[in-house]
N, C-alpha and C positions, 0 to 999 in steps of 0.2 A: 556545487553539484546540482544539475537539473534532475529532478525526481519526477517519475511518472506514476500515476495512480491507475490501478487496474481493479476490475471486479471479476470474480469467478462466475462462470456461466453454469457451473454444476453444483455449487454450494452457496445457497442463499445467504447474503450478508457477509460473505468472506471477501476481503479486499487485500490488495498488496501494493507495496511501493517497490519500484525497480529503478535502476540507474540507466536503462536504455528503453527507447520508445517501442521496441519489439517485445520487451519482457522476456528476453531469450533465456534467462535463468530462473524464471518462475516454475514452480513444481507442476509437472504434467498431471500428477495424480489428483489435483483439485482444479484442473483447467477444464475446458479452454478458458482463456482470459480475454477480457475486453478492455481496451484502453478507454479510460473515462476522463482523464485530466493530466495536465503537466504542471509542474511547479518550478519556476525559475530559481536560480541560486539565491539563497537568502530569504525567500518568501516563506510565509507561514504555511504549515500543512493543515489539512482538514482536521476539525474537531480538537484542535489544540495539541496534537501529537508532537512531542519534542523532535525537532528537525535533526539535532545532533545525534540522537539515538538512532534515528532512521538511517542517517548517513553512515554511521558505524556499521550497522547491520548490512547495508548494501555493500559496503567495502569488504566485509568479511564473508557474506553468504551470497551476495548478488540480489537480494530481495529482503523484504520484511512483510510478513502477513499480519493482518489485523482484522478485527471484527467489531462492529458496534454492538454494544450491549444495551438492553433496555434500561432506562433510568428507573430507580426505585420509585414506587408509587408514593405519592404524598397523601398523608392522612388528614 
């Protein structure tokens, strides 16, 4: 499955994976969305996110939202 990566233009730091280049099933309430990348079948996803989990979510819901969190501060 080819996976497309989007970022929300209204919610800073919010991203989504979708199964189509238009992001047609992404939620409007946190859009608009901007396409930032595509991932060919079998390729690794950003930040080590498990591809199988994302593919299942896209199959069930049409998308998967994600947000980067700050790494804990090192003392």
